[in-house]
ROSE-4610 file (N, C-alpha, C; in Angstrom, 1 decimal, always signed):
// ROSE-4610
residu = [Q/Q/Q/V/V/V/Q/Q/Q/L/L/L/V/V/V/E/E/E/S/S/S/G/G/G/G/G/G/G/G/G/L/L/L/V/V/V/Q/Q/Q/A/A/A/G/G/G/G/G/G/S/S/S/L/L/L/R/R/R/L/L/L/S/S/S/C/C/C/A/A/A/T/T/T/S/S/S/G/G/G/R/R/R/T/T/T/D/D/D/S/S/S/P/P/P/D/D/D/A/A/A/M/M/M/G/G/G/W/W/W/F/F/F/R/R/R/Q/Q/Q/A/A/A/P/P/P/G/G/G/K/K/K/E/E/E/R/R/R/E/E/E/F/F/F/V/V/V/A/A/A/T/T/T/I/I/I/T/T/T/W/W/W/S/S/S/G/G/G/I/I/I/T/T/T/Y/Y/Y/T/T/T/A/A/A/D/D/D/S/S/S/V/V/V/K/K/K/R/R/R/R/R/R/F/F/F/T/T/T/I/I/I/S/S/S/R/R/R/D/D/D/N/N/N/A/A/A/K/K/K/N/N/N/T/T/T/V/V/V/Y/Y/Y/L/L/L/Q/Q/Q/M/M/M/N/N/N/S/S/S/L/L/L/Q/Q/Q/P/P/P/E/E/E/D/D/D/T/T/T/A/A/A/I/I/I/Y/Y/Y/Y/Y/Y/C/C/C/A/A/A/A/A/A/H/H/H/S/S/S/G/G/G/R/R/R/G/G/G/S/S/S/Y/Y/Y/F/F/F/S/S/S/P/P/P/A/A/A/D/D/D/Y/Y/Y/E/E/E/Y/Y/Y/W/W/W/G/G/G/R/R/R/G/G/G/T/T/T/Q/Q/Q/V/V/V/T/T/T/V/V/V/S/S/S/S/S/S]
num = [1/1/1/2/2/2/3/3/3/4/4/4/5/5/5/6/6/6/7/7/7/8/8/8/9/9/9/10/10/10/11/11/11/12/12/12/13/13/13/14/14/14/15/15/15/16/16/16/17/17/17/18/18/18/19/19/19/20/20/20/21/21/21/22/22/22/23/23/23/24/24/24/25/25/25/26/26/26/27/27/27/28/28/28/29/29/29/30/30/30/31/31/31/32/32/32/33/33/33/34/34/34/35/35/35/36/36/36/37/37/37/38/38/38/39/39/39/40/40/40/41/41/41/42/42/42/43/43/43/44/44/44/45/45/45/46/46/46/47/47/47/48/48/48/49/49/49/50/50/50/51/51/51/52/52/52/53/53/53/54/54/54/55/55/55/56/56/56/57/57/57/58/58/58/59/59/59/60/60/60/61/61/61/62/62/62/63/63/63/64/64/64/65/65/65/66/66/66/67/67/67/68/68/68/69/69/69/70/70/70/71/71/71/72/72/72/73/73/73/74/74/74/75/75/75/76/76/76/77/77/77/78/78/78/79/79/79/80/80/80/81/81/81/82/82/82/83/83/83/84/84/84/85/85/85/86/86/86/87/87/87/88/88/88/89/89/89/90/90/90/91/91/91/92/92/92/93/93/93/94/94/94/95/95/95/96/96/96/97/97/97/98/98/98/99/99/99/100/100/100/101/101/101/102/102/102/103/103/103/104/104/104/105/105/105/106/106/106/107/107/107/108/108/108/109/109/109/110/110/110/111/111/111/112/112/112/113/113/113/114/114/114/115/115/115/116/116/116/117/117/117/118/118/118/119/119/119/120/120/120/121/121/121/122/122/122/123/123/123]
x = [+0.8/+0.0/+0.9/+0.4/+1.2/+0.2/+0.7/+0.0/+0.6/-0.2/+0.2/-0.6/+0.2/-0.5/+0.0/-0.9/-0.6/-0.7/+0.0/-0.1/+0.4/+0.1/+0.6/-0.4/-1.6/-2.7/-3.2/-4.0/-4.5/-5.1/-5.4/-6.0/-4.8/-4.7/-3.7/-4.2/-3.7/-4.1/-3.4/-4.1/-3.5/-2.1/-1.2/+0.2/+1.1/+0.4/+1.1/+1.7/+2.3/+2.9/+2.5/+2.6/+2.4/+3.3/+3.7/+4.5/+3.7/+3.3/+2.6/+3.7/+3.4/+4.2/+3.4/+4.0/+3.4/+4.3/+4.0/+4.8/+4.3/+5.2/+4.8/+5.3/+4.6/+5.0/+4.3/+4.9/+4.2/+4.7/+5.8/+6.3/+7.8/+8.5/+10.0/+10.6/+9.8/+10.3/+9.5/+10.2/+9.6/+8.9/+7.8/+7.1/+8.0/+7.8/+8.7/+8.5/+7.3/+7.1/+6.0/+6.1/+5.1/+4.5/+3.2/+2.6/+1.7/+1.4/+0.4/-0.7/-1.9/-3.1/-4.0/-4.9/-5.8/-7.2/-8.2/-9.6/-10.3/-10.8/-11.7/-13.1/-14.0/-15.4/-16.0/-16.7/-17.3/-16.5/-15.2/-14.2/-13.6/-13.0/-12.3/-10.9/-10.4/-9.1/-8.1/-7.2/-6.2/-4.8/-3.9/-2.5/-1.9/-1.0/-0.2/+1.2/+1.8/+3.3/+3.6/+4.7/+5.1/+6.6/+7.2/+8.7/+9.0/+9.9/+10.3/+11.3/+11.6/+12.6/+13.9/+14.3/+15.6/+15.6/+14.5/+14.4/+13.9/+13.5/+13.0/+11.6/+11.3/+10.0/+9.2/+7.9/+7.0/+6.0/+5.7/+4.8/+3.8/+2.6/+1.5/+1.9/+1.6/+1.9/+1.3/+0.1/-0.7/+0.0/+0.9/+1.5/+3.0/+3.6/+5.0/+5.9/+5.5/+6.3/+6.2/+5.2/+4.9/+5.1/+4.9/+5.0/+6.2/+6.8/+7.9/+7.8/+8.0/+7.9/+9.3/+9.4/+10.7/+10.5/+11.6/+11.4/+12.7/+12.5/+13.6/+13.4/+14.2/+14.1/+14.4/+15.3/+15.7/+14.5/+13.7/+12.5/+11.2/+11.3/+10.1/+9.1/+9.5/+8.5/+8.7/+7.5/+7.5/+6.9/+7.4/+6.9/+6.4/+5.5/+5.0/+5.1/+6.1/+6.2/+5.4/+4.4/+3.5/+3.7/+4.1/+4.3/+3.3/+3.2/+2.3/+0.9/+0.3/-0.9/-2.0/-3.0/-4.1/-5.4/-6.5/-7.8/-8.1/-7.7/-8.0/-7.2/-6.2/-5.5/-6.3/-7.3/-8.1/-8.6/-8.3/-8.7/-8.3/-8.7/-8.1/-6.9/-5.8/-4.6/-4.3/-4.1/-3.8/-2.4/-1.8/-0.6/-0.9/-0.1/-0.4/+0.9/+0.9/+2.0/+1.7/+2.6/+2.4/+2.4/+1.6/+1.5/+2.7/+3.5/+4.6/+4.2/+3.0/+2.5/+1.7/+1.7/+0.9/+1.5/+0.6/+1.0/+1.3/+2.2/+2.4/+1.4/+0.6/-0.3/-1.8/-2.1/-3.4/-3.7/-4.7/-5.0/-5.2/-5.7/-6.0/-4.8/-3.6/-2.4/-1.6/-2.3/-1.7/-2.5/-1.7/-2.2/-2.7/-2.0/-2.3/-2.5/-3.4/-3.8/-3.9/-3.5/-3.7/-5.2/-5.5/-6.9/-7.0/-5.9/-6.0/-5.8/-5.4/-5.3/-5.9/-6.7/-7.4/-6.5/-6.5/-5.8/-6.8/-6.9/-7.9/-7.1/-7.3/-6.6/-7.7/-7.6/-8.6/-8.0/-9.0/-8.6/-8.5]
y = [-1.2/+0.0/+1.2/+2.2/+3.5/+4.6/+5.5/+6.7/+7.9/+8.7/+10.0/+11.1/+12.2/+13.3/+14.6/+15.3/+16.5/+17.7/+18.7/+20.0/+21.1/+22.3/+23.5/+24.2/+23.7/+24.3/+25.6/+26.3/+27.5/+28.5/+29.7/+30.7/+31.7/+31.9/+32.8/+33.7/+34.8/+35.7/+35.2/+35.5/+35.2/+35.8/+35.0/+35.4/+35.0/+34.5/+34.1/+32.6/+32.2/+30.9/+30.1/+28.8/+27.9/+26.7/+26.1/+24.8/+23.8/+22.7/+21.6/+20.6/+19.9/+18.8/+17.6/+16.4/+15.1/+14.2/+14.0/+13.1/+11.7/+10.8/+9.4/+8.6/+7.5/+6.6/+5.3/+4.3/+3.0/+1.9/+2.1/+1.0/+1.1/+0.0/+0.1/+0.2/-0.2/+0.0/+1.2/+2.1/+3.3/+2.9/+3.6/+3.4/+3.9/+3.3/+3.7/+5.2/+5.7/+7.1/+7.7/+9.0/+9.7/+10.8/+11.0/+11.9/+12.9/+14.0/+15.0/+15.0/+15.0/+15.1/+16.2/+16.7/+17.7/+17.5/+18.0/+17.8/+19.0/+19.7/+20.9/+20.4/+21.3/+20.9/+20.6/+19.5/+19.1/+18.6/+18.4/+17.9/+16.6/+15.9/+14.7/+15.0/+14.0/+14.2/+14.2/+15.1/+15.2/+15.2/+14.7/+14.6/+15.9/+16.1/+17.4/+17.1/+16.2/+15.9/+14.6/+14.0/+12.8/+12.8/+12.1/+12.0/+10.6/+10.0/+8.6/+8.6/+7.4/+7.2/+7.8/+7.6/+8.1/+9.6/+10.3/+11.7/+12.2/+11.3/+11.7/+12.3/+13.4/+14.1/+14.2/+14.2/+14.4/+15.4/+16.4/+17.5/+17.8/+18.0/+18.3/+19.6/+19.6/+20.8/+22.0/+21.9/+23.1/+23.8/+23.1/+23.8/+23.7/+23.2/+22.9/+24.1/+25.2/+26.4/+27.0/+26.5/+27.2/+26.2/+24.9/+24.0/+23.1/+22.8/+22.0/+20.9/+19.7/+18.6/+18.2/+17.9/+17.4/+16.4/+15.8/+14.9/+14.9/+14.6/+14.4/+13.0/+12.1/+10.7/+10.5/+11.2/+11.1/+11.4/+12.3/+12.8/+12.1/+11.2/+10.6/+11.6/+12.7/+13.8/+14.2/+14.4/+15.0/+16.4/+17.2/+18.6/+19.0/+20.0/+20.6/+22.1/+22.7/+24.2/+24.7/+25.6/+26.2/+27.7/+28.2/+29.6/+30.2/+31.5/+32.2/+31.5/+31.3/+30.6/+31.4/+30.7/+31.3/+30.8/+31.5/+31.0/+29.6/+29.2/+27.9/+26.8/+27.2/+26.2/+25.8/+26.4/+26.1/+24.7/+23.9/+22.5/+21.9/+20.7/+19.9/+19.1/+19.2/+18.6/+17.4/+16.3/+15.0/+14.4/+13.9/+13.1/+11.6/+10.9/+9.5/+8.8/+7.5/+6.6/+5.6/+5.6/+4.7/+3.3/+2.5/+1.1/+0.3/+0.9/+0.1/-0.5/-0.3/-0.9/+0.2/+0.2/+1.1/+2.4/+3.4/+4.7/+5.6/+6.5/+7.5/+8.6/+8.7/+9.8/+9.5/+8.2/+7.9/+7.6/+8.3/+8.1/+6.6/+5.8/+4.4/+3.6/+4.1/+3.3/+3.7/+4.5/+4.9/+4.1/+3.6/+2.6/+3.3/+4.3/+4.9/+6.4/+7.0/+8.4/+9.1/+10.3/+11.2/+11.7/+12.4/+13.0/+14.3/+14.9/+16.1/+17.4/+18.4/+19.7/+20.7/+21.6/+22.6/+23.8/+24.1/+25.3/+26.1/+27.4/+28.3/+29.6/+29.9/+31.1/+32.1/+33.3/+34.4/+35.3/+35.9/+36.7/+38.2]
z = [+0.0/+0.0/+0.0/-0.7/-0.8/-0.4/+0.4/+0.8/+0.2/-0.4/-1.1/-0.5/-0.1/+0.5/-0.2/-0.8/-1.5/-0.6/-0.9/-0.1/-1.1/-0.6/-1.4/-2.2/-2.3/-3.1/-2.4/-3.1/-2.5/-3.5/-3.1/-4.0/-4.4/-5.7/-6.1/-7.3/-7.5/-8.6/-9.9/-11.0/-12.3/-12.4/-12.9/-13.0/-11.8/-10.8/-9.6/-9.7/-8.6/-8.6/-7.4/-7.5/-6.4/-6.6/-5.5/-5.6/-4.8/-5.5/-4.9/-4.5/-3.4/-2.9/-2.8/-3.0/-2.8/-2.0/-0.7/+0.1/+0.0/-0.2/-0.4/+0.8/+1.2/+2.2/+2.0/+2.7/+2.8/+2.0/+1.2/+0.4/+0.4/+0.3/+0.3/-1.1/-2.2/-3.5/-4.1/-4.8/-5.3/-6.6/-6.9/-8.2/-9.3/-10.5/-11.6/-12.0/-11.7/-12.0/-11.1/-10.9/-10.1/-11.0/-10.9/-11.8/-11.1/-11.8/-11.4/-12.5/-12.0/-12.8/-12.2/-13.0/-12.5/-13.0/-12.3/-12.7/-12.3/-13.3/-13.2/-13.1/-12.5/-12.4/-13.7/-13.8/-15.1/-16.2/-15.9/-16.9/-16.4/-17.4/-17.0/-16.4/-15.7/-15.1/-16.2/-16.2/-17.3/-16.8/-17.6/-17.3/-17.3/-16.3/-16.2/-16.4/-15.6/-15.7/-15.0/-15.4/-14.7/-14.7/-13.7/-13.6/-13.2/-14.0/-13.7/-12.5/-12.1/-11.0/-11.4/-12.7/-13.1/-13.5/-13.3/-13.5/-14.9/-15.7/-17.0/-16.8/-17.4/-17.2/-18.5/-18.3/-19.4/-18.9/-19.7/-19.3/-20.4/-20.0/-21.0/-21.7/-23.0/-23.9/-23.3/-22.8/-22.3/-21.2/-20.4/-19.3/-19.4/-20.4/-20.5/-20.2/-20.7/-20.5/-19.1/-18.3/-17.0/-15.8/-16.0/-14.9/-15.0/-13.8/-13.8/-12.7/-13.0/-12.1/-11.7/-10.4/-9.9/-8.7/-8.3/-7.2/-6.3/-5.1/-4.1/-3.6/-4.1/-3.8/-2.3/-1.7/-0.3/+0.6/+0.2/+1.0/+0.5/-0.5/-1.1/-1.4/-2.0/-2.3/-3.8/-4.4/-5.7/-5.7/-6.5/-6.5/-7.9/-7.9/-9.1/-9.0/-9.6/-9.6/-10.7/-10.3/-11.3/-11.3/-12.4/-12.6/-13.6/-13.6/-14.5/-14.6/-13.4/-13.3/-13.9/-14.6/-15.2/-14.7/-14.8/-14.3/-14.8/-16.1/-16.6/-15.9/-15.1/-14.3/-13.0/-12.8/-11.6/-11.7/-10.6/-10.6/-9.3/-9.1/-8.0/-8.6/-8.0/-8.5/-7.6/-8.3/-7.7/-8.0/-7.0/-7.2/-7.3/-8.1/-8.3/-8.6/-8.2/-8.4/-9.5/-10.5/-11.7/-11.3/-12.0/-11.7/-12.2/-13.1/-13.8/-15.1/-15.5/-16.7/-17.5/-18.8/-19.6/-19.7/-20.0/-20.4/-19.2/-19.3/-18.3/-18.3/-19.4/-19.6/-19.3/-19.0/-18.7/-17.2/-16.6/-15.2/-14.9/-15.8/-15.6/-15.3/-15.7/-15.5/-14.2/-13.4/-12.1/-11.0/-10.1/-9.1/-7.8/-7.4/-6.1/-6.3/-5.6/-5.7/-4.3/-4.3/-3.2/-3.2/-2.2/-2.1/-2.9/-3.3/-4.1/-3.3/-4.0/-3.4/-4.3/-3.8/-4.7/-5.0/-6.3/-6.8/-7.5/-7.0/-7.6/-8.0/-9.2/-9.8/-10.1/-9.5/-9.8/-10.9/-11.6/-12.7/-12.2]
C-alpha cells in the first residue's frame, strides 16, 4: 500500500505561482514514475506531468512552459512548480503513483492516488 499526501494548493491571482508537494510513504520500492493530474469541475481528469525514478520528465503541452515537475528521492517527495498561473489552471490537483504498466499519460495506469489539493486562480 502507498499513501500519497498532496499539499501546497490555494488561492492565487493570475500570474502568480504555487508549488505543490506530494509526500509518499508506505512501500519500500519506489514506483517507476510519479505523476500529477488535475480535474476541473465538469471535466475529465487530465495529465499534467510525470517524472520517472531516473528523472525523465513528461509535461503536458498546455503547461510545458509554465509547470515543472521534480522529485527528491531522499525525501520521497514529488513537486510541481507552477508559474504564470491562469484561471484555466483552476482544478483539483492529484498526485499519483504509476503502476509500472501502460502509459504515463493515462490516469487508468496509475495505481495509487492522493486526495488532491485545490488550486484556484482568480482573474
